[in-house]
C-alpha positions in Angstrom: -12.9 2.9 29.1 -9.3 2.6 30.4 -7.5 5.7 29.2 -4.1 4.9 30.6 -1.4 4.4 28.1 0.0 0.9 27.8 3.3 -0.1 29.5 5.8 -0.3 26.6 9.0 -0.7 28.6 10.0 -3.8 26.7 9.1 -2.3 23.4 11.2 0.8 24.2 14.1 -1.5 25.0 13.6 -3.5 21.8 13.4 -0.2 19.8 16.9 0.7 21.1 18.2 -2.7 20.0 16.6 -2.2 16.6 18.2 1.2 16.1 21.6 -0.1 17.3 21.7 -2.7 14.5 19.3 -1.6 11.8 19.4 1.9 10.1 16.1 3.6 11.0 15.2 0.9 13.5 13.0 -0.9 10.9 13.3 -2.5 7.5 10.5 -0.3 6.1 10.5 3.4 6.7 6.7 3.5 7.2 7.1 1.1 10.1 9.7 3.3 11.9 9.1 4.5 15.5 9.2 8.1 14.2 5.8 7.3 12.7 4.4 6.9 16.3 4.2 9.1 19.3 7.3 9.3 21.4 8.0 6.3 23.6 4.7 4.7 22.3 5.8 2.5 19.4 4.9 -1.1 20.1 7.3 -3.9 18.9 5.2 -6.8 17.8 5.5 -10.3 19.2 2.8 -12.0 17.2 -0.6 -11.6 15.5 -3.7 -13.7 14.9 -6.7 -12.6 12.8 -7.2 -8.9 13.3 -5.2 -8.6 16.5 -1.6 -8.2 17.4 0.3 -8.5 20.7 3.5 -6.5 21.5 6.5 -7.8 23.4 5.0 -6.2 26.6 1.9 -8.4 26.3 -0.5 -5.6 25.2 -3.2 -6.6 22.7 -4.4 -4.3 19.9 -7.0 -4.2 17.2 -4.8 -3.6 14.2 -5.5 -1.7 11.0 -3.4 -1.3 7.9 -1.9 -4.7 8.7 1.5 -5.2 7.1 1.2 -1.9 5.2 -2.1 -3.2 3.7 -0.7 -6.6 2.8 -2.4 -8.8 5.4 -6.0 -8.3 4.1 -7.3 -11.7 5.3 -5.9 -11.4 8.8 -2.8 -12.8 10.4 -2.0 -16.5 10.2 -5.1 -17.2 8.0 -5.6 -20.9 8.1 -6.1 -21.5 4.4 -3.0 -19.5 3.5 -0.8 -21.0 6.2 -1.9 -24.5 5.3 -0.9 -24.0 1.7 2.4 -22.5 2.7 3.2 -25.4 5.0 2.4 -27.9 2.3 4.9 -26.4 -0.1 7.6 -25.8 2.5 7.7 -29.5 3.2 8.2 -30.1 -0.6 11.1 -27.8 -1.0 11.1 -24.0 -1.7 13.6 -23.2 -4.5 15.1 -25.3 -7.2 17.5 -25.1 -10.1 14.6 -25.2 -12.6 11.0 -23.8 -12.5 8.6 -25.7 -10.2 5.2 -26.7 -11.5 3.8 -24.4 -8.9 5.0 -21.5 -11.1 2.8 -22.4 -14.0 -0.1 -23.2 -11.6 0.3 -19.8 -9.9 0.4 -18.0 -13.3 -2.7 -19.8 -14.5 -4.6 -18.9 -11.3 -3.4 -15.2 -11.5 -4.4 -14.8 -15.1 -7.8 -16.4 -14.4 -8.3 -13.9 -11.6 -7.0 -10.9 -13.7 -8.3 -11.8 -17.2 -7.3 -8.4 -18.6 -3.7 -9.5 -18.5 -2.2 -12.1 -20.9 1.2 -12.9 -19.2 2.5 -12.5 -15.7 5.9 -12.7 -14.0 6.3 -12.9 -10.2 8.8 -11.2 -7.9 9.1 -10.6 -4.2 8.3 -6.9 -3.8 6.3 -4.2 -5.5 9.4 -2.0 -6.3 10.9 -4.8 -8.5 7.6 -5.1 -10.4 7.1 -1.4 -11.0 10.7 -0.9 -12.0 10.5 -3.8 -14.4 7.4 -2.1 -16.0 9.3 1.1 -16.4 12.3 -0.7 -18.0 10.0 -2.6 -20.3 8.2 0.5 -21.4 11.5 2.3 -22.1 12.8 -0.7 -24.1 9.5 -1.0 -26.1 9.3 2.7 -27.0 12.9 3.6 -27.1 12.1 6.7 -25.0 13.9 7.9 -21.9 11.3 9.7 -19.8 8.9 8.3 -17.2 5.8 10.2 -16.2 4.5 9.4 -12.7 1.4 10.7 -11.0 2.5 13.4 -8.6 -0.5 12.8 -6.3 0.4 9.2 -5.4 2.9 8.7 -2.6 5.0 5.7 -3.6 6.0 3.7 -6.6 9.4 2.2 -6.1 12.6 2.2 -4.0 14.5 2.6 -7.2 16.2 5.8 -8.4 13.7 6.7 -11.1 11.1 7.4 -8.4 13.0 8.1 -5.1 14.7 10.9 -6.9 11.4 12.7 -7.0 11.0 12.6 -3.2 12.6 14.7 -0.5 14.8 11.6 0.2 16.8 12.0 -3.0 20.2 11.9 -1.5 22.6 9.7 -3.5 20.6 9.9 -6.7 22.3 11.7 -9.7 20.5 14.8 -11.0 20.7 13.3 -14.5 18.5 10.4 -13.3 16.0 12.8 -11.7 15.6 14.8 -14.9 14.2 11.8 -16.7 11.2 11.5 -14.4 8.4 14.0 -14.9 5.0 14.3 -13.2 1.4 14.8 -14.0 -1.6 15.5 -11.7 -4.3 12.9 -11.1 -7.7 13.6 -12.7 -6.4 16.3 -15.1 -6.3 15.0 -18.7 -5.5 18.5 -20.1 -2.4 18.9 -17.9 -1.3 15.3 -18.8 -1.7 16.0 -22.5 0.2 19.2 -22.2 3.0 17.3 -20.5 3.1 14.7 -23.3 3.0 17.4 -26.0 5.9 19.3 -24.3 8.0 16.1 -24.2 6.6 14.8 -27.5 8.3 11.5 -28.4 10.2 11.3 -25.1 7.8 9.8 -22.6 8.0 6.0 -22.3 5.1 5.5 -19.9 2.4 7.0 -17.7 2.4 5.2 -14.3 -0.2 5.8 -11.6 -2.5 4.2 -9.1 -5.8 3.9 -11.0 -7.6 5.1 -7.8 -6.7 6.1 -4.3 -8.8 8.0 -1.6 -10.9 9.5 -4.3 -12.7 7.7 -7.2 -11.4 8.5 -10.7 -13.4 11.3 -12.3 -15.9 10.0 -15.0 -14.0 9.1 -18.1 -10.6 9.8 -16.6 -9.0 6.4 -16.9 -10.5 5.9 -20.4 -9.1 9.3 -21.3 -5.6 8.3 -20.1 -5.9 5.1 -22.2 -6.6 7.3 -25.2 -3.8 9.7 -24.4 -1.3 6.9 -24.1 -2.4 5.4 -27.4 -2.3 8.8 -29.3 1.2 9.7 -27.9 2.6 6.2 -28.3 3.5 5.6 -24.6 2.8 2.6 -22.3 0.0 2.9 -19.7 0.9 1.3 -16.4 -1.5 0.8 -13.5 0.1 0.3 -10.1 -2.4 -2.0 -8.5 -0.4 -2.8 -5.4 -3.2 -1.4 -3.2 -6.2 -1.5 -5.5 -5.6 -5.2 -6.4 -8.1 -7.3 -4.5 -9.3 -4.4 -2.4 -11.2 -2.8 -5.3 -12.0 -6.1 -6.9 -10.3 -9.5 -7.3 -9.2 -8.3 -10.8 -8.1 -4.9 -9.4 -9.3 -1.5 -10.4 -8.9 -2.4 -14.1 -11.5 -5.1 -13.5 -13.8 -2.7 -11.7 -13.6 0.3 -14.0 -13.2 -1.6 -17.3 -10.1 0.2 -18.5 -7.3 -2.1 -19.5 -3.7 -0.9 -19.1 -0.7 -2.2 -21.1 1.0 -3.3 -17.9 -0.1 -3.6 -14.3 1.7 -4.4 -11.0 0.2 -6.3 -8.1 1.5 -7.1 -4.6 0.5 -6.5 -0.9 -2.8 -8.4 -0.6 -1.7 -10.9 -3.1 0.3 -12.9 -0.5 -1.5 -12.0 2.7 1.9 -11.0 4.2 4.1 -13.4 2.3 6.5 -11.8 -0.2 5.1 -12.0 -3.6 4.4 -9.4 -6.3 3.4 -9.6 -10.0 4.0 -7.8 -13.2 1.2 -8.5 -15.7 0.2 -7.2 -19.1 -0.1 -7.6 -22.8 1.7 -10.5 -24.4 3.4 -8.3 -27.0 5.1 -6.3 -24.3 5.7 -9.0 -21.8 7.3 -11.4 -24.3 10.1 -8.9 -24.8 11.4 -10.1 -21.5 11.2 -13.7 -22.7 12.8 -15.9 -25.3 10.2 -16.2 -28.1 10.9 -13.0 -30.0 13.5 -11.6 -32.4 14.3 -8.2 -30.8 16.7 -7.1 -28.1 16.2 -9.0 -24.9 14.9 -7.0 -21.9 16.2 -8.0 -18.5 12.6 -7.9 -17.2 12.6 -9.7 -13.8 15.2 -12.3 -12.7 15.3 -12.9 -9.0 16.7 -15.8 -7.1 13.7 -15.9 -4.8 11.1 -14.6 -7.2 9.2 -17.9 -7.4 9.6 -19.5 -4.0 7.0 -22.2 -4.0 5.5 -21.3 -0.6 5.0 -17.7 -1.5 3.2 -18.7 -4.8 1.1 -21.1 -2.9 0.1 -18.3 -0.5 -0.9 -16.2 -3.5 -3.0 -19.0 -4.9 -4.7 -19.6 -1.6 -5.4 -15.8 -1.3 -7.0 -15.7 -4.7 -9.1 -18.8 -4.0 -10.3 -17.3 -0.7 -11.2 -14.0 -2.2 -13.2 -15.4 -5.1 -14.9 -18.2 -3.1 -15.7 -16.3 0.1 -16.5 -12.8 -1.3 -13.7 -11.1 0.7 -13.7 -7.9 -1.3 -17.4 -7.4 -0.4 -16.7 -8.1 3.2 -13.9 -5.5 3.3 -16.2 -2.9 1.9 -19.0 -3.8 4.5 -16.5 -3.6 7.4 -15.1 -0.4 6.1 -18.5 1.2 5.7 -19.4 0.3 9.3 -16.1 1.7 10.6 -16.3 4.9 8.5 -19.9 5.7 9.6 -19.0 5.0 13.3 -15.9 7.2 13.2 -17.7 10.0 11.5 -20.6 9.9 14.0 -18.1 9.8 16.9 -16.1 12.8 15.6 -19.3 14.8 14.9 -20.7 14.0 18.4 -17.5 15.3 20.0 -17.5 18.5 17.8 -14.5 17.5 15.7 -16.2 16.3 12.6 -14.4 18.8 10.5 -11.0 17.9 12.0 -10.9 14.1 12.2 -11.8 13.2 8.6 -12.2 9.7 7.2 -11.4 9.4 3.5 -11.1 6.7 0.8 -12.9 3.7 -0.5 -14.5 1.7 2.3 -11.9 -1.1 1.8 -9.0 1.3 2.0 -9.8 4.0 4.6 -7.4 6.6 5.8 -7.9 9.4 8.2 -6.8 13.1 8.2 -6.1 15.0 11.4 -6.7 18.8 10.9 -5.8 21.7 13.1 -8.0 24.7 14.1 -7.5 26.1 10.6 -8.5 22.8 9.1 -4.9 22.2 7.8 -3.2 18.8 8.1 -1.4 18.6 11.4 1.3 16.1 12.5 0.8 17.4 16.1 -2.9 16.5 16.1 -2.1 13.2 14.5 0.3 12.5 17.4 -2.5 13.3 19.9 -5.0 11.1 18.1 -2.6 8.1 17.8 -1.7 8.3 21.5 -5.4 8.1 22.4 -6.0 5.2 20.0 -3.0 3.3 21.4 -4.3 3.9 25.0 -7.5 2.2 23.9 -5.8 -0.8 22.4 -6.1 0.3 18.7 -3.1 0.3 16.5 -4.1 2.3 13.5 -1.7 4.3 11.3 -4.7 4.1 8.9 -8.2 2.7 9.1 -7.6 0.1 6.4 -9.6 -3.0 7.4 -8.8 -6.7 7.1 -11.3 -9.4 6.6 -10.5 -10.9 10.1 -12.2 -7.9 11.9 -15.6 -8.5 13.3 -18.4 -6.1 14.4 -17.2 -6.1 18.0 -13.7 -5.0 16.8 -15.3 -2.2 14.8 -17.5 -1.1 17.7 -14.6 -1.1 20.1 -12.6 1.0 17.7 -15.4 3.5 17.4 -15.6 3.8 21.2 -11.9 4.5 21.4 -12.2 7.0 18.6 -14.9 8.8 20.5 -12.6 9.0 23.5 -9.8 10.3 21.3 -12.1 12.9 19.8 -13.1 14.2 23.2 -9.4 14.9 23.9 -9.0 16.4 20.4 -11.8 18.9 21.2 -10.0 20.0 24.3 -6.8 20.6 22.3 -8.6 22.6 19.7 -10.3 24.7 22.3 -6.8 25.4 23.8 -5.5 26.0 20.3 -2.5 23.9 21.4 -2.2 20.2 21.2 1.2 20.1 22.9 0.1 19.1 26.4 -1.6 16.0 24.9 1.3 15.0 22.7 3.7 14.0 25.5 6.7 14.5 23.3 7.7 15.2 19.7 5.3 15.0 16.9 5.1 12.0 14.5 7.0 12.7 11.3 6.3 12.2 7.6 8.0 9.3 6.0 9.5 11.3 3.2 11.6 14.2 4.5 15.1 15.4 3.7 16.6 15.4 7.2 16.4 12.6 9.8 
C-alpha cells in the first residue's frame, strides 16, 4: 500500500483563499481545516457516489458525506433527475407551489407518527421553531436540552450552552437547562426543581448508544406529567434508523420532531413535524395568539422538496436503511479486526449504530486524544480515505469497505508504534486537530 501523503499544494492554496474571504475558512465549523491534520485538509472539486476528488486530483473514499446528509451518495441519479425537472419549471413563486403539498403528503406518509409538517432549509431553523412553539404552547420560559448530545441549533438558546458562547447574553443562557441521557431520575429532579418553568425536553432519541429499555417511553411519561413538550431531534436518526426515524423504530411518539440531513441527500431541506394541535398554532385555523413558526423565503424551493420526495421514494422502494446497516456492520467488523490484529483494539474504538458509526482515538491511558486522532487521520488520508467519522453512504460497495479496512490496518500499525513510544508527536507532522466547540480560536 502506498503510504505517501497526497500532494495537496493546490488545496493548501485554496485554503488560504478561503481564510482570506470567509471567517474560519468554511461555512460550517465542522468542515474547517482545523478539523484535519496540518497542511492535509483537502478542498473538494467534485464527488460521485461514495468518492470525492480534491482540487489536486486525489481521489478518496468518503465517509460522513456532507456531515451525514448525503446518505445515498453524491449526484444520485434519481435525486438529480427530480431536481433538474423542477429547476426547469421554476424554483420559487409568490404563492405556494403544488410541490409543497405533494412533499408534505409524501413526508407524512413516510413519518406517520406526525400529523402536520413545515419545511425549512436547515436543521437549526426547525429545532428553534420547535422550541418557540413549545414556549408559546406552555407559556413557560425554560428549555431543557440533553447535555450528552453535541448540537441542536446555531441559535442563542443552544449555542449559549457551548464554549463558543461569546456574544450571547447571560440572561439567555440562564433559560436553558440540561439533563443527562438515559437518566430518568435526574430528568425528573430537574423538572421538579423547575416545576412549571420547563417548556420542552429536546434530545436526539438515540446516538452512539441505544436508548436504555423503557427510557424513551419514560421521557414521554415525564413530559406528560410535568406538562412540557417532548421534542425529538431526528436530524441524524431520521432515515438512518428507519424511514420513519427513531420514533418509528422504537415506537415512542414525540409531540414534535425535526428532520434534515439525509432528507435531501445534500440539498437544503429540513422539516418540523408533529401533533396537529401544536403545529396549527403556527397556522391560521385557530383562535389563539399566532406563533411565528417558520417563514423563510427559500423554505419551499421546489427543487429541494423534489429532492426530498425522491430520497424518501428511494429509501422505501430500495431498502436503503437496511443497506446502510449492512455496510456499516461490514466496516465495523473489519476495523475492529484490523485494530485488534495490530494491538490497538483498546485504542481505536468503533462506536454507534451500524448506519451511523463514529470512531474514538484513545491514548496509552485509554483517554480520548486529539493527538492520536491527528495521527490516525493522517494515515487514512495517505491511503485515500477521507473519514472524520465512519458514517456510511449507500453508494459504498464492498470493495470500498475492504480498501478502507486495509488503510485502517496500516494506520493502526503506526498507532501501535506511537503508543510504544508513548508520544504520537513524530507521527502528527504538526499541530493536533481541534474540537469544534472551543472558547479560543
